N, C-alpha and C positions, 0 to 999 in steps of 0.2 A: 576318654574325655578330649583328646587331641583334635579327632576330626570333627567332633560336635563343637567344639572351641573354634575350629577353623569355619566352618560353615556360618556359625553364628556370628563371629568378628566380620567374615567379609559382607555378610547382609547388613550388620550394623553399620559398619563404614560407608556401604553403598547407599543404604536410607540417608544416613548423615548429610550425603551430598558431596562425598568424596567423587573425584572423578572416574572412578571405576578402574584405575590402575593401580595396581599393588607390586610392592617390592618384595625381593626376597626375604628381607629383615622381617617385614611384616607377616609374610606367610609363615616363616620358622617359627616366629613368636608365636601365633594363633595356633599353629600345627605340634607343638612341643618339639621342633626341628627333627621331627621323624620323616624324613624324607621319602623315603619309599612310599611310605602311607600318603603323604602329602602328595606326590605326583601321581599315584594312582587314583584318588581322589579327585584331582583338578583334571586328570584324563576323562573321566567318568563324565565329569559336568561339562567339558568341552563336548563331549559325543551328544550330550543332550541339548546342547545349544546355550547353556547359562554363562558361560566365558568363553575367552580365546587364550590359549597359552602362545605368549609371545615368544617366551625364551624358558628352556628347562632352568626351573630354580637352581638346581645343583651346579650347572655352568655359568652362573650369573654372579656378578659382585652384591654385595648385601643392599646396595642402592639402587642397582637396575630394576626398572620394572619387568615383571614374568608374566603378568596376567592381565587381562582387561577383563572385568566384569559386564556381561551383556544383559542379566537379567537376575532377581532375586533367587537363593538356592531354596527350593522347596517351603515357601512362602509366598503369601500375597502380601504386598504392600500395604501397609497402613497408612499411605499418602494415596489419595486416589491419582491416577495419571502420572505414577513414578513406578519403576523409572521409564521416561519417555521411549516411546517406540520408534526406531527408525523409520521414516516413509519411503 
């Protein structure tokens, strides 16, 4: 359940207009603090161009931003034109 909750949670926050930056504490709570699995999945999504890893979450403090979302993960946006694409 942890990785599905991680994906859905990141998408939900991103759609809700968050700035796309996520802290270690958010990643941990969404991914059941299963750091090896979280990091493996983040690396896969980064390879696919969906997010950018800013800092390894295991090396970050709870309030440090670790990732930046670039696009929704495995879903189309329910809001036309969201997220905005960089020109």
